[in-house]
N, C-alpha and C positions, 0 to 999 in steps of 0.2 A: 553614092547610093548603090552602085554596082557591087562594091565590096561588102556592104551590108547584106545585100540579097544573096551573095555567094555564101556568106557565113550562115545565113538562116536556112539555106536549103538542106533538107534532110535526105538521106538515101531514098531513092525511089520517087522523090518529089519532082514534078515536072516544072519546067521553067515558066509555065503559064501562071503558077501560083506566086512566083517571086515578087511581081510588082505589088500585089495586094498585101503580101506579108511585109514587104518593106514599108508600105504605106501605114500599116498598123503600128510598126515599131517607131516610125517617124512621129506619128501622132502621140504615142505614149511618151516618147522622149521629150518632145516639145512641151507637153503638158507638165511633165516632171520639172523641166527647166523653168516654166512659167511660175509654178508654185514656189520653187526655191527662190526665184527673184522676188516674188511677192513677200516672202518672209524676210529676206536679207537686205533688200534695197531701200526699205523705208526708214530703218533705224538712223541712218546717217542724216536724214532730212529732218529729224526731230527739232534741232535748234532753229532751223528756218521756219518750221511749222509753228513753233512757240511764238516767234516774232510776227509771222504773217497773220495768224489767226487770233492774236492777242490773248493767249492763254498761258497757263503755267506749265512747267516741265512735268509736274505730277499728273496733270490732266492729259498732257500729250502722250504719256506712257500708255494710256488706254488705247491709243491708235494701234500699238503693237499687241497689247493684251487682248483686245476684242477679237482680233483676227485669230490669234492662237487658241483662245478659249473656244470660239465657235467651231474652228477647224477640228480641234480635239474632241469636242462634245458630239460632233456630227459624224465622225469617222465610222464608228461601229454601226450606227443606224444606216448610213449609206451603204456600207458593205452588206449588211443583212438585207436591205431593200433590193439590192441588185440581184440577190438570189431568187427574189420573188417576181420582180418586174423587168429584169434584164440589165446587163452590164452596160450595153451601148446606150440604153435609155437613160440610165443614171449619169453616165459620162457626158453625153451631149447636153443634157439639161444643166448639169453642174457647170460646164464650160460657159453656157449662155448666161447663167446667173453670175458667174465670176466676171465675165467680160462687161456686162451691163453695170454691175456694182463698181467695177474699176473705173469706168467712165464717170459714174456718179461721185466717186471719191474725188476725182479731179475737179469736179464742178462744185464741191462743198465750200460753203462760205462761213461755217461755224464749226467749232471743235467737235460738238456732239453729233452734228450731221456726218462728219468724217468718221467718227467712231462707229456710228450706226452702219454706214455703208461698208466699213472695214469688216464689221461682224458679218454682214451679208456676203461679203467677198470670201470670208472664211468658210461659210456654209457651202458656197459653190466650189471652192477648192477641195473641201472634204469629199465632195461627191465624185470628182474625177480622180483624186488621189487614192481613195479607198478601193477603187476597182481596177487600177492600172495593173497591179501584179496578177490579179485574177484573170484579166484579159490576156496577159502574156502567157499565163499557165494554160488557158483554154486554146490559145493559138499555136503554141510551139510544143513539140514533142518533149518528153521528159529529158532527153539528152541535150536539149537546147534551152530549157528553161533557165538554167544557171547563167548562160550567156546573156539572155534578155534581162533578167533581174539584175545582173551585174552591171549591164549597160545603163539601166535606169538609175542605179545607185551612183554610177560615175557622173551621169548628167546632173543629178541632184547636188552632188558635191561641187561640180563646176559652177552651177548656178549660185550656190551659197557663197563661193569665193568671188564670183563676178558681181554679186549684188551691191556690195558697198562701193566697188569701183565704178559701176554704171551709175549708181545713185549720185555719187560725188561728182562725176562728169556732168550729169544733167543739171545738177544744182549750179555748177560753174557756168554752163553755157545758156541755161534757160531759167526755170523756176521749179518749185516743188511739185506743181501740177504735172510737169513733164515726167516725173518719176512714175506717176500712175498712167498717164496717157500713152507712154511708150509700150505698155503691155496690151493695150486695146487691139491694135492690128494683129499682134501675135495670137491673142485669144480668138479673134475672128477666123484667122487662118487655121488654127487647130480645130475649131468647130467644123469648118468645111472638110478638113481631112478626116475627122472622126465620122461625120455623116457619110462620107464616101467609102472609107476603108475599113472601119471597125466591123467585125462580123455581126450579122443580124442576130437578134435575141430569139433564136428559133426554139430554144428550150422552154420559153415561157408559155404556160398553158392558161386558158381562160380563167379557170378556177383558182389559179395559183396566187392571184393578186388580192384575194379576199383576206381580211384580217379580223380575227376574233378579239374579244375583250382582253385576253391575256397578252396577245401580241401588242396591242395598243399600250397596255400598262407597261410591258417590257420596254417599248421604245421610249415612253415618257420617263421611265425610271433610269434608263441608260443615260439619256440626255441630262436629266436632273442631277444624277450622281456625279457625272464627269464635270458638268458646268459648275456646280457648287464646290466640288473639290478643287478645281483650278482657281476658283475665286478665293478659296480659303487659304491657299499657299502664297497668295500675293499680298505682301504687306501694304496696308493703306497708310499714306502719310509717313512712310519709312518705318512703321512699326505695326505689330499685330495688335488687334483689338477685338471688340465685341462682334463686329461684322465678320471677322475671320472665324470666330468660335461658332457663330450662328450658321455660317456657310458649311462648316465641317459637320455640324449636327444634321442639317438638311441633307447633306450628301450621304451621311450614314443611314438615315431613314429611307432615302431613295434606293440605296443598295439593298436594304432589307426587302423593299418592295420588288426589286429586280429578282432577288432570290426566290421570293414567293411566286412571281410570275413564271420563272424558269421551272420551278417544281411542278406547276400546273401544266406547263407546256410539255414537260418530259413525259406526261401521261398520254400525250397525243403522238403516236408514232408517225403520223403523216407530216409532222413538222421537221424539215431537214435540219433546222438549227437547234433542235431539242437535244441532240447528242453530239455537240461540237467537241466535248471534252476528250481527254487523253493526256497521259502524263507527259509525253513528249511535247505536245502542243503547249501545255501549261508551263513547262520548263523553258521552252523557246520564248514564250511571251514574257515570262518573269525575267529571263536573261536580257531580253530586249529593253525592258524598263530599267534594269540595273546599269546596262551599258549606256543608255540614253542619259541617265542621271550623271554618269561618270564623265562623259565627253563634254558636259556643260562646264566642267572645271576650267577648261582652256578658255572658253568664251567669257567666263566670269572673272578669272584671275589674270589671264594673259595681258589684257590692255594695261592693267595697273602695274604688273610686274615689269613689263617692257618699258613703260614710260617713267615710272617712279623709281624702280630699282636699277634699271639699265640706262635710263636717261635718253631713250629714243623719242623722237617726235611722233605725232599721230600717224603721219604718212608712212614712216619707217616701221612703226608697230603693225600697221595694217598689212604691209608687204610680208613681214615675218609671219603673221598669223595666216595669211592666204596660202602659204606653202603647204600647210596641213590639208587644206581643201583639195588641192591638186594631187597630193599623195593619196588621199581617200579615193579620188576619181580613178587613178591608175590601178590601185590595189583591188577596188571593188570589181572592176572588169576582169582582172586576172583571176580573182577568187571564184567568180561565177564559172569561168571556164574550167578551173581546177575541179570544182564540184561536178560539172558535167562529165569530165573525163574519168575521175577516180572514184566518184560516189562515196567519198570518205568524210565522216563527221570530224575527222582529225583537223580539217581545214577550219572548223569552228573553234576548236581548242587552240590552234595556232594563232588565230586572230585575237582571242582573249589573252593568250600568252604575251603577244606583242603589246597589247594594251596595258597589262599588268607591269611589264618590264619598263615601259615608258613612264608609268605612274610612279614606280619605285625610284626611277632616276630623278623625277621631279621632287620627291621627298628629300633628296640629298643634294639638290642643286644649290649652288652658291652664286651670288651676284658676280664674283670674280671670274666665273666661267663664261660670262658674257652671252652674246646672242647665239654663238655656236653651241654652247651647252644647252640652252633652251630649245634650239632647233632640233638637236639630236633627240631629246626626249619627246618633243611634241610630234616629230615626224614618226618616231617609233609608235606612238599612240595612234597617229593617223593611219599608218599601215595596218595596225591591228583593227581599227574601227572599220576600215573599208573591207578588210578580209572577213571579219566577223559578220558584218551586216549583210553582205551579199550571200555568204554561204548559209547563214541561219535562215534567211528569207527563202532561199532556194529549197532547202530541205523541208521547211514548213509547208510551202506551196505544193511541192511534189507529193507530200503525204496527204494532202487535202482532197477529198472527193469532189467531183465537179459541181455537185449541187450546193456545196457550202464554201466554194473558193472565194466568193465575194465576201462572206462573213469573216473568213480567216484572213484575207488580205486587209480588211478593215481593222481587225484586231491587231495585226502586226504593226500597222501604222499607228493605231491608238496606243499600244504599249510603249512604242518609241516616243511618241509625243508626250505621254504622261511622265515618262522618265525625264525627258528634256525639261518639262515644266517644273517637276519636283526638284531636279538637280539645280535649276536656275535659282530657285528659292533657297534650297538647303545650302548650296555652296556659297551663296551670297552672305547668308547669316554667319556661317563658319568663318569666312574670310574677314568680314567686317569685325567680328569679335576678336580674332587673333591679331589682325593688323592695327586695330584701334583707329581705323581710317575715318576721318571726318571730312576734311577738305584736302583737295589735291596739293595745295602748297604747304600743308602741315604734315605730310606723310613722312614717316621714319623708315628708311631703307631696310633696316634690320627687322622691323615689325612687318613690313611687306613681304620679306623673304619668309618670315615665320608663318605668315598667313598662307603663303604658297605651300609650305610644307604641311600645314594642317589640312588644307583642302585636299591635297593629293594623298595624304594619309587616309582620309575618308574614302577617296576615290579607289585606292588600292583595296580597301576592305570590300567595297561593292564588287569590284572586278574579280577578286578571289572567290567571293560567294558565287558569282555567275560561273566561274571556271569549275568549281567543285560540282555545281548542279549539272553542268553539261557532261562532266566526267562520269558522274553517277549514271546518267542516261546511257552512256556508252558501255560502262563496265557491267552494270547490272541488268541490262536488257531494256530496250525501249518498247513502247507500245507498237506491236507489229501491225495492227489494223490501221486502215486509213482513217483520217479525221473525217467524221461524219458518218 
């Protein structure tokens, strides 16, 4: 902790502030770790949940989908709400909801009970995830925001890598309930830290919490548009159908309602969120979505390529894939410090360059190159992802005015999650079509390799698009004004 305090001290800062600053960063890091574990530790328990709850694999998938859907749909709303009623308020209430729903998940006796409480857990997670970067930006000077954001990115990556390992261990020594119960004490501890150390919401004024009809319509439209979009991209019973078409239509109408509400709000200059726009912000959010969709390629294709084409068992494949998470953790922290020191958007381009280089290598990868060939390409992409994510988030948060940082933080997380969701669906469809994969024991190695090449070919297109967009911002001048 002393090392953290030393790093966080800014010139002229007295040592009396160090303990509270360290406490803030500890609470934010632990909350980030908790969310990452909630996302990644449950997947491995699905077979056990199918057997214990007497359900089908298709229904069990909703345990994962419900959490991600509600997390994604609530992020922008939670971020915007924090600008009105306070970041600490949103954070501590979100942690309370998350911890209680986690306990209820462990107590569930039916599949749909568990799905419901996982959805509630996603809402709680969205509330503290949406404001974490905003709290970091409020707390630390601009010369230290990159370090804080980079550290949060590193912790998230470590949690993502630890999740399957922790979940597998708990299943071996206990039962599936333990996968949820282990998070309850951590949630209680974070709640206590947040209550004690997070800065008070001193900027919240009595009249600031009132909401007009347009604000309410905006919130409903945001939630509806995102919720039904995420539902539309998830195939039901392994294929798309009428439900998916209906969901995308509802999402489209909800988006039109949101645009109507935003136009009405733009006439009210008192609304801090009515002028969130800016070419740089939109470019950063779009790039976030494209990169999020791209990195899902490794999670979708990796397990099949490693087990079917290279002949690894599941434990070996898990170890190979975890190498990328720790590479992201290291590079995210380094990139944040580079941005703090050099203030150069070239760090963003460097991250996208590494991502594109790794994807290009994957399009030419052959099974004869073995695990080392796969590792070389996947680690290059992991280095790029950690570098890009930390630097892009730092630049975006530093350009945001204080009164809209919660909204911007929520939008950054939202764009990444929408990219991840879209990528998971899109890459799965492309891989399934190219590999003609039906059952594990009937897989053809050459077709699996062909599927890998197709998926990463699409990934490369997305990454080059993001790279061009960021280069345009740098070459032709970015929006000099602050967001908000």
